[in-house]
C-alpha positions in Angstrom: 307.1 -57.4 67.4 306.0 -54.2 69.2 306.7 -52.0 66.1 304.6 -53.9 63.7 301.6 -54.0 66.2 301.7 -50.3 66.1 301.5 -49.6 62.6 298.7 -52.2 62.2 296.8 -49.8 64.8 297.6 -46.5 62.7 296.3 -48.1 59.6 293.4 -49.5 61.2 292.6 -46.1 62.8 292.8 -44.1 59.4 290.7 -46.7 57.3 288.1 -46.0 60.1 288.0 -42.2 59.8 287.9 -42.3 55.9 284.6 -44.6 56.3 283.2 -42.3 58.8 283.7 -39.3 56.5 282.7 -41.1 53.4 279.1 -41.9 55.5 278.8 -38.2 56.5 279.2 -37.1 53.1 276.6 -39.6 52.1 274.1 -38.0 54.4 274.1 -34.9 51.9 271.4 -34.1 49.7 272.1 -36.0 46.0 273.0 -34.0 43.1 269.5 -32.5 41.3 268.9 -34.1 38.0 268.5 -31.0 35.2 265.9 -30.9 32.3 268.8 -32.2 29.9 268.9 -35.4 32.5 272.5 -34.7 33.5 273.2 -34.6 37.4 274.3 -31.1 38.5 276.1 -29.6 41.5 274.6 -30.0 44.9 271.9 -27.1 45.5 270.6 -25.6 48.6 266.7 -26.0 48.4 265.6 -22.2 48.7 262.8 -22.0 45.8 262.6 -19.9 42.9 262.6 -15.9 43.5 259.8 -13.5 41.8 261.2 -10.9 39.7 260.5 -7.1 39.9 258.9 -4.7 37.0 259.6 -1.0 36.7 258.1 1.4 34.5 260.8 3.9 33.2 258.9 7.3 34.4 259.2 6.9 38.2 256.6 9.1 39.9 256.0 9.3 43.8 253.1 7.8 44.9 249.7 10.1 44.1 251.8 12.2 41.4 250.7 12.1 37.9 252.7 13.0 34.8 251.8 16.4 33.0 248.5 16.2 31.0 249.3 15.5 27.2 247.8 13.9 24.1 246.5 10.5 23.9 249.4 9.1 22.1 251.6 7.3 24.4 255.0 5.5 24.2 255.7 3.7 27.5 258.7 1.8 28.7 259.2 -0.9 31.3 261.6 -3.5 32.1 262.0 -6.4 35.0 264.8 -7.4 37.0 265.1 -11.3 38.1 267.4 -12.3 40.8 267.6 -16.0 40.1 267.0 -16.2 36.3 265.8 -13.9 33.6 262.6 -12.3 32.3 260.9 -14.4 29.9 257.7 -11.9 29.0 255.4 -9.4 30.6 251.6 -8.8 30.7 250.1 -5.4 30.6 246.8 -3.8 30.4 244.9 -0.3 30.3 242.5 1.2 32.4 240.6 4.4 32.4 239.9 6.3 35.5 236.3 7.4 36.4 235.7 9.3 39.8 232.8 8.2 41.8 230.1 10.7 40.6 228.2 10.2 43.9 231.3 10.9 46.4 233.8 13.5 45.2 236.2 12.5 47.9 236.2 8.9 46.8 239.2 7.1 45.2 238.6 6.7 41.4 237.4 3.3 40.4 239.3 1.8 37.2 236.9 0.7 34.1 239.5 -1.5 32.7 239.6 -1.0 28.6 241.1 -4.3 28.3 239.7 -7.0 30.7 241.9 -9.4 29.8 245.8 -9.0 29.8 247.9 -8.6 27.0 251.2 -10.7 26.8 254.4 -9.7 25.1 258.0 -10.4 25.1 258.8 -6.5 24.3 259.6 -3.8 27.0 257.9 -1.1 25.5 254.8 0.2 23.1 253.0 2.9 21.5 249.5 2.9 22.3 246.6 5.4 21.1 244.4 5.7 24.2 240.4 6.0 23.4 239.7 9.4 25.0 235.8 9.9 24.5 235.6 13.2 26.2 237.6 16.5 26.7 239.9 15.0 29.1 240.3 11.7 31.0 242.9 9.7 33.1 244.4 6.4 32.1 246.4 3.6 33.9 248.8 1.4 32.5 249.6 -1.7 34.6 252.4 -4.3 33.7 254.2 -7.2 35.5 257.1 -9.6 34.6 257.1 -13.1 34.6 260.5 -15.0 34.8 261.9 -18.2 33.1 260.6 -20.5 36.0 257.3 -18.9 35.8 257.3 -17.0 38.7 255.1 -13.8 38.7 255.8 -10.4 40.1 252.8 -10.1 42.2 253.3 -6.0 42.9 252.3 -4.7 39.4 254.1 -1.5 38.2 251.4 1.1 37.4 251.2 4.8 36.1 248.5 6.9 35.4 248.6 9.5 32.6 245.9 12.5 32.5 244.9 12.9 28.8 243.4 16.0 27.0 242.0 15.6 23.5 243.1 17.6 20.8 241.3 18.8 17.8 241.8 17.6 14.5 242.6 19.8 11.4 241.8 19.7 7.8 243.3 21.5 5.0 242.9 21.6 1.1 246.0 19.7 -0.4 248.1 22.2 -1.8 247.2 23.4 -5.5 244.4 21.0 -5.5 242.0 23.9 -5.9 242.7 26.8 -8.6 244.9 29.6 -7.3 242.6 32.2 -9.3 239.1 32.3 -9.9 237.6 34.0 -12.7 234.1 35.5 -12.5 232.8 32.4 -11.3 234.9 29.1 -11.2 233.1 26.4 -13.2 233.4 22.8 -14.0 231.5 20.0 -15.7 229.5 17.3 -13.6 232.7 15.8 -12.1 234.9 17.3 -9.4 237.4 16.0 -7.3 238.2 17.6 -3.8 241.5 16.5 -2.1 242.5 17.2 1.6 245.0 16.5 4.1 243.9 15.7 7.8 245.8 15.7 11.0 245.2 14.8 14.5 247.7 15.7 17.1 246.4 12.6 19.1 247.6 10.4 16.1 245.8 10.2 12.6 244.7 6.9 13.9 242.1 8.7 16.0 240.2 10.4 12.9 237.0 8.6 12.5 235.4 10.2 9.9 235.8 13.1 7.2 232.3 14.7 6.3 231.4 17.0 3.5 228.5 18.8 2.6 227.3 21.0 -0.4 225.7 24.2 0.2 224.9 23.7 3.8 222.6 25.8 5.6 223.4 27.5 8.7 223.1 25.0 11.3 222.9 22.2 8.9 224.1 18.9 10.4 223.4 16.8 7.2 226.8 16.0 6.4 228.1 13.1 4.3 230.4 10.5 6.3 233.6 9.1 4.7 235.8 6.9 6.3 238.6 8.7 8.2 241.6 7.3 6.2 240.2 8.9 2.7 241.9 12.0 1.3 240.1 12.5 -1.7 236.4 12.3 -2.9 235.1 12.4 -6.6 231.7 13.7 -7.0 229.7 12.7 -10.0 226.6 13.5 -12.0 226.3 16.8 -10.1 223.2 18.8 -11.2 223.8 21.9 -13.1 223.8 25.0 -10.5 226.2 26.9 -8.0 227.8 25.0 -5.0 230.3 25.6 -2.2 231.7 22.5 -1.0 232.5 22.5 2.9 234.3 19.6 4.6 235.5 18.7 8.1 237.2 16.0 10.2 235.9 14.3 13.5 238.0 12.3 15.8 236.8 9.2 18.0 236.0 11.8 20.9 233.4 13.0 18.5 235.3 16.6 18.4 235.2 18.1 14.8 237.7 20.4 13.5 236.9 23.8 11.9 235.3 23.5 8.6 236.9 24.5 5.4 235.3 25.4 2.1 235.8 26.0 -1.2 235.5 28.6 -2.7 236.9 30.1 0.1 237.1 33.5 1.9 240.0 34.7 -0.2 237.7 34.5 -3.2 236.2 37.8 -3.6 234.2 37.3 -6.7 230.3 37.9 -6.5 228.9 35.2 -6.3 231.4 33.6 -4.6 230.5 30.2 -5.6 231.6 27.2 -7.7 229.3 26.5 -10.8 228.7 23.1 -12.2 228.2 23.1 -16.3 226.4 20.7 -18.2 228.5 19.2 -21.0 226.5 20.1 -24.4 226.6 18.4 -27.4 229.1 15.7 -28.6 232.0 18.0 -29.6 234.6 19.9 -27.1 237.0 22.7 -28.1 239.7 23.2 -25.5 241.2 26.6 -25.3 244.9 25.8 -24.0 246.1 29.1 -25.4 246.5 31.0 -22.1 248.6 33.9 -23.9 246.4 34.4 -26.6 245.1 38.0 -26.5 241.2 38.8 -26.7 240.3 35.0 -27.2 241.4 35.6 -30.9 242.0 31.8 -31.7 239.0 30.9 -29.6 236.5 32.9 -31.5 238.0 31.7 -34.5 237.3 28.1 -33.5 233.7 28.7 -32.3 233.0 30.3 -35.4 233.8 27.2 -37.3 231.9 24.7 -35.0 228.9 27.3 -35.0 229.2 26.8 -38.8 229.6 23.0 -38.8 227.8 21.8 -35.8 225.6 24.6 -34.3 226.0 26.1 -31.2 224.0 23.6 -29.5 226.0 20.8 -30.4 229.4 21.8 -28.7 231.0 23.1 -25.2 234.1 25.1 -24.7 236.3 24.2 -22.0 239.0 27.1 -21.1 241.9 26.0 -19.3 243.2 29.1 -18.0 246.2 28.6 -16.0 245.7 25.0 -14.8 244.3 21.6 -15.5 242.0 20.1 -12.7 244.1 18.7 -9.7 243.0 15.4 -10.4 243.6 13.4 -13.7 240.3 11.8 -12.8 238.4 14.9 -13.7 240.4 15.5 -17.1 239.5 12.1 -18.0 235.9 12.5 -17.0 235.6 15.9 -18.9 237.3 14.3 -22.0 234.5 11.2 -21.8 231.8 13.7 -22.0 232.4 14.1 -25.5 233.2 12.1 -28.6 235.1 14.8 -30.8 237.5 17.1 -29.2 239.6 19.9 -30.9 242.5 21.2 -28.4 244.2 23.9 -29.3 247.4 25.9 -28.1 250.1 28.4 -29.0 253.4 29.4 -27.7 253.8 29.4 -24.0 253.3 26.6 -21.6 250.2 24.4 -22.8 248.8 22.4 -20.5 248.5 19.4 -22.5 251.6 18.0 -21.3 250.0 17.1 -17.8 247.2 15.6 -19.5 248.8 12.6 -21.4 247.4 9.6 -19.6 243.7 10.8 -20.0 244.6 11.6 -23.5 245.9 8.1 -23.9 242.9 6.5 -22.3 240.6 8.8 -24.5 242.0 8.3 -27.9 242.4 4.6 -27.5 238.6 4.1 -26.3 235.7 3.6 -28.9 234.8 5.9 -31.3 237.0 9.1 -30.1 238.5 11.2 -32.0 241.1 14.3 -31.1 242.6 16.8 -32.9 245.6 18.4 -31.4 247.0 21.8 -33.1 249.9 23.5 -31.3 253.1 25.2 -31.4 254.6 23.5 -28.6 255.2 19.7 -28.9 256.3 17.6 -26.3 257.7 14.1 -26.8 255.1 12.4 -24.9 252.4 13.7 -27.3 254.1 11.6 -29.8 254.6 8.6 -27.9 258.6 9.3 -27.8 260.4 9.3 -24.6 262.7 12.0 -25.7 263.3 14.1 -28.8 265.5 11.3 -30.4 264.7 7.8 -31.1 264.0 6.2 -27.9 261.3 4.2 -26.0 257.7 4.3 -26.0 256.3 5.8 -22.9 253.5 3.4 -21.3 251.4 1.5 -23.6 250.5 4.4 -25.9 251.2 3.4 -29.8 253.7 6.3 -30.8 253.1 8.5 -33.8 256.6 9.2 -34.4 260.1 7.7 -34.5 262.0 11.0 -33.6 261.1 14.7 -33.8 262.9 17.9 -34.6 262.6 21.6 -34.9 262.2 22.9 -38.4 265.5 24.8 -39.7 264.3 28.0 -40.1 266.3 31.2 -39.2 265.5 32.3 -35.8 262.6 29.7 -36.0 260.1 32.3 -37.7 257.9 31.6 -40.6 256.3 34.9 -42.4 253.2 34.5 -44.6 255.3 34.6 -47.8 253.9 31.8 -50.0 254.1 29.4 -47.0 251.7 26.5 -47.2 250.5 23.5 -45.7 250.5 20.7 -48.3 248.1 17.7 -47.9 249.9 14.2 -48.3 248.5 11.7 -50.8 245.6 10.2 -49.7 244.9 12.4 -46.6 241.9 14.1 -48.5 242.6 17.3 -47.1 243.1 20.8 -48.8 246.3 23.2 -49.2 246.3 25.7 -46.2 247.9 29.3 -46.4 249.8 30.8 -43.9 248.3 34.4 -43.0 250.4 35.6 -39.8 253.8 35.4 -38.8 255.0 32.3 -36.4 257.5 33.6 -34.0 258.4 30.0 -32.7 260.0 26.9 -33.8 257.9 24.5 -35.2 258.6 20.7 -34.8 258.4 17.9 -37.7 258.5 14.2 -37.5 259.7 11.1 -38.7 256.6 9.0 -38.7 256.5 5.5 -37.4 254.9 2.5 -39.1 251.3 2.6 -39.3 250.8 6.2 -38.8 249.3 8.3 -41.8 251.5 11.7 -42.8 248.4 14.3 -43.2 250.6 17.8 -44.0 254.1 19.0 -44.8 255.3 22.4 -45.3 255.7 23.2 -49.0 259.3 24.1 -50.2 260.0 27.6 -49.5 263.4 29.4 -49.1 262.4 30.5 -45.2 263.4 26.9 -44.0 265.0 23.7 -45.5 263.6 20.6 -46.9 259.5 19.9 -46.9 259.0 18.8 -43.0 256.1 16.7 -42.1 254.1 18.7 -39.5 250.9 16.4 -39.4 250.3 13.0 -38.3 247.2 11.0 -37.8 247.2 7.3 -36.2 243.7 5.7 -36.5 242.2 2.9 -34.6 240.2 1.0 -37.2 238.9 -1.6 -34.5 237.4 1.4 -32.2 236.9 4.0 -34.9 239.1 6.4 -33.1 241.9 8.5 -34.1 244.5 10.8 -32.7 245.8 13.4 -34.8 248.7 16.1 -34.2 249.2 19.1 -36.2 252.2 21.1 -35.2 251.2 24.5 -36.0 248.3 26.6 -35.0 245.6 26.3 -37.9 244.0 29.7 -37.2 247.3 30.8 -38.5 246.6 28.8 -41.9 243.2 30.2 -43.0 244.7 32.3 -46.1 242.1 30.2 -47.8 239.2 30.1 -45.6 239.2 26.2 -45.5 240.5 25.3 -42.2 236.9 24.1 -41.3 237.2 21.6 -44.1 240.3 20.1 -42.4 238.4 20.2 -39.0 235.5 18.3 -40.3 237.4 15.7 -41.9 239.7 15.0 -39.2 236.8 15.0 -36.8 233.7 13.4 -38.7 235.1 11.6 -42.1 
């Protein structure tokens, strides 16, 4: 009996102890409810801690980075002891010393009154320097995932010196050599490359002037992003073209000019000529001695049209840098004779302007040359191939005439007109030392001339083609021999007249 009583006391004591522990545990803080509605573990309510912000270039108070250009790349980061960094806010300011008290601390005029918010931890900035030198302050602070803000803003100050921009004419955009006086017609394109060490974004404008007097400030302003200017309808006269670049601080580069100081001709100018008449002779025979071919064609044009009705364009060693100029020069005229011989004729670099010309209203081009490139007749290569661009082809294929050593001697060699061409036979008078090209005409192209049968070559190869554009009264004629070498009967002038005028 005593034993049962003792067991009951022990059970009662254990139950009481258990109830007391449950009571004490129940007095603790209940588990918090998360944003997802699930009750989590018990926490100690100490609050959210603020983050800290740092800039990667750490300097002692009052110490500034070395003076440098206005293009700055800044790196920053933040640390949060109880979460993570959500974003940052930054701004730039310009330090301005107190003009009345040189001992006073400089004031900051905030360039960006409002803070810029970002999730990035770096940025590249072009500081808007407007004077020879200035100091700019960068401030940034972090914000954590609970919205806590770093109250101790990270800050750094950069001394900046403005760098002058530079400008140079684009390589090969001006002639490498200048004859007695460099000339163009009334359209001329200039091209340049500008650079600013502070970043090309700081280039505010390009300025140019024609024949400025000493101290002249009457510059023409262009947008700072431009790199070319095409001058049109220029009055006839002598010019020097000047250019410079100006940055956002108002600093101008040294001026450049064309013709430049390396040109020693007198006068050292660029001459603008007026296009005269409706006919143009293009001299593309750089290797021709004493202008023999040019004089030949000028005599013909004098007889056919009169010297007041045509213009001569001597290409020399290079076409204009810009195709815009080549196109403009062609379009000043309605009829063009372009002649070349052996060597490296420049017509190969003028395909696009030529195609534009011959496909326009009432334009006729006669090309006579020993050097023929596939593009001249609309071929991709020297065999059958795709047509370049939208140009309608003259030939399906092209070959070199089968002649020993590629030479033709004036021994009963004739150009024979094809039926319906309305042309006369032409007789060779000088030896041709270079291979002649011949064609297989494409559909819709008229065959004008072929070489008559002769023991010096094989067959009767076609060497003259013409495509007519009836809708626009335009035509494009290619003859793969120099007509000046086939004037044994003094009738080349009749061929030129028929091709250009009938």
